N, C-alpha and C positions, 0 to 999 in steps of 0.2 A: 409113872414116876411124876408125882406132881411138882410142876415148875415152882421155882425158888422166886418168891419175890424179890424186886427188885429193891435194893439198900437205897435210902436217899442220905447223900452225904451233905445238903445244901439243907438251909434253912427253908421252910415253906413259904413260898412266894405269892399263893393264891388269896391271901389274907382271909380265910376261913379259920384260921387259929387265932386271928388276932383279939384282944381283948374287947367286951363292948365298949362302946364309947360312952360320956357320962350324958345324962338327962338335957335337953334343951333347955336354954335359961328362959325364965318365964317375962314376958314382953311387959314392957312398961305402961303401954298404950290401955288405956282404959277401955271395957266393952262400950259398942255403940249403944246408947241411950234412946231409944224410940219414942219413949215419953218426953223427952224433953224437945225432940223435933217436932210432936204434935202440939206441945205447948208453945213454941216459936209462930209454928203456923196459926194457932189461934190469935195469938196477940197480933200478928202482921195482917188478919182478917179484920179485927177491931180498929186497928190503926187508920186502916184503909176507908173504911165507913165513916169514921168521924172526919178525915180528911173531905171526904164527898159531901158529908152533910154542913160543913162551913164553907164550902164554895157555894152551893144553893143560894141563888139570890133571894131575898124575901118578898114576899107578894107587897105590889105598890097597893096601898091604902086609896080606897074608892074615894071619890068626890061625893061630897053630898050636896053640891049645887046642881044646876040643870045639865043638859047635854053641852051645852057651850063651854062652860067650864071645864067640864071632863075631857073635851077634846084640847082645851090650852094647856092641861094638866100633862096629858099625854104628849102633846108636842115640845112641852117643855122638857118633860124626860127624856126624849129620844134625841133632845137637842143636847142635852149633857151628857149621854152616853157618847154621843158622836165627837163632842170636845174632848173627853178623856183620851179618845184613841190619836195615837200620834202619826202625823201627816207624813207622807212618801213623797219624795224627790221623783223626776223621771228615770232616774236611774236605779229605781226601786230600794233607796236606803231609808230607814225611818226615820224622822226629823224629829227635833225638841219642839214642841208646839209654842214655846215660848220667846226662843230667839232664832228657830231656825237651824239649829245646829245638828248634826247626827247624833244618833244615840251614844256614839262612841266618843263623843266630845269635840271632835274635829270638824272645823266648816273649810267649806270650800272656798278658795281666796276669788272675791269679785272684784273686778278691776273694772271700772266705767271705759267705756273708748272715748278716748280724746280726738276731738275734733283738729281735723290734721289743714293745713293750709298749704296751696300749691306754691303761695309767695314768699313763703318764711323758712328759714333755718333756725334750729334750736343747736346751739354749738356749745362746748366745755371749754373756758379757756383757763390759762393758771397765770394767777399774778404773782411775780416773782418777789424776793426780797433780795436787795443788793447786797453785795459783801460789806460796804461799809454800813450796812444797818445791822450788823451781827454784833459788835461790841455792846452796843446798846440795848438789843433783845435779850443779849444774855445778863446784862445788869437787871432787866425787868424780872428775869427769870428766877435770880437768887432773892429776889424779893417777894416770889411768890406768884407774880403775873407770868403764865405761859405765853410763850409766842403766838400761838393760834388765837388768844383772847384777843391778843394786841391787832393781828390783824382783821379778824371779825369787825373789832370796833374801828377800824382804818376804814374798810368797805362800807359799813353801813353810813360813813360821811360822805362818800361819793353820790354826786347826782344823777339821775337816772341815765344809764349808757343809751346813746343813739349813734349809729356809725353814719358818718358823712358820705358822699362818693368821692373820696380821695385817698391816696396811700399816704401813711405816715409812718417812717421808718422808725424803729425801736429804740431803746436808749441803749447806746453803745459803753454800758459799763458791765462789768465782772457780777455775776451772780452769786448769791448765799445760797447755802444749803437747799437741796430741791425738797427735801422732806417740809421745809417752812412754805413751799408754794401753798396759795390761797385759791381754790377751785370755784370757780363761778360758771353758772349757765347764762349765756346771753342769746338773744335774739337778733337776727338780722335778715333783712330782705335779699332775696335770691339777685334781685338787677343791682341793689349794692354791691354784694360782693362781686359780681360778674365784671363790673365796673370797675372796681379796685384790680381785680385780676388782670384786666386788660393795661394797666398803667405799669405792672410789674415784667420783668421779661422773666418769661416761662413762670408767670403767675398763674397759669391754669393748672400745675403740678405743684405750685408751693402750699405748704401746711396753712390751712386756713387762718389757724391761731396767730400765725406769723404776719398775716395780711391787716390783721385787725388789732392786734395788740400795741401795736404803735399809734392809735387813738387814746387808748385808757391808761399807759403806763405813767406817764407824767403825771397826771391828775393822780392816780394811785400812789406815785411815790411822795407826793406831796402832804396827801392825807397821812400816809403811814408815819411820815416825820413829823406832821403834827401832833399824832396819839401817842408818839413815842414820846415827845416833848412834855403832854400834857400828863402821862402817867408816870413820868420819872419825876414830878415836881415832889 
């Protein structure tokens, strides 16, 4: 007796009875054009040939004179070719033949060595303003004359500074604003400074400016006051 077929109660899950999907959409990309590639390669070869012809230097004209003139012409040509080439420094950086600056526009800072003397010292001193000078300097400032202008003018009136071998105490008056101090550089002999240090208790450990400013301050204050009076007129 033949076997009965098994009846399926669920939908087919194999996918064979599904409806065929729609056709694939057409690509928006154009097909590759081999003719355009060949045309581009041809133009590239023509451009390269033209560049090579423009780089080739023209033949040098022959001199109509004797051999001596020809040698001179050749020497001149070689010299001109050498002048066109930029010079190179020791570090291998190319330099501008006109001003010696590197090709990137930055030059190395050259500071000539200063002759040093074992007998002298270069010190920076601050010439102060007294508190009693402040009102007059403020009045000049309201007139457009800045304090630093007054201080420079007063210092230009001082005689050459020469330190003596003796200690002079500083002026015992209150100082004005520190920002108005006038900085100057002075030269003093080492022997003179050592002699001044020996005249002060613990002078070797004292600030050098305090040991020297006493010889300048009185003259400085007198010049400053004369300058203030002159500019206030």
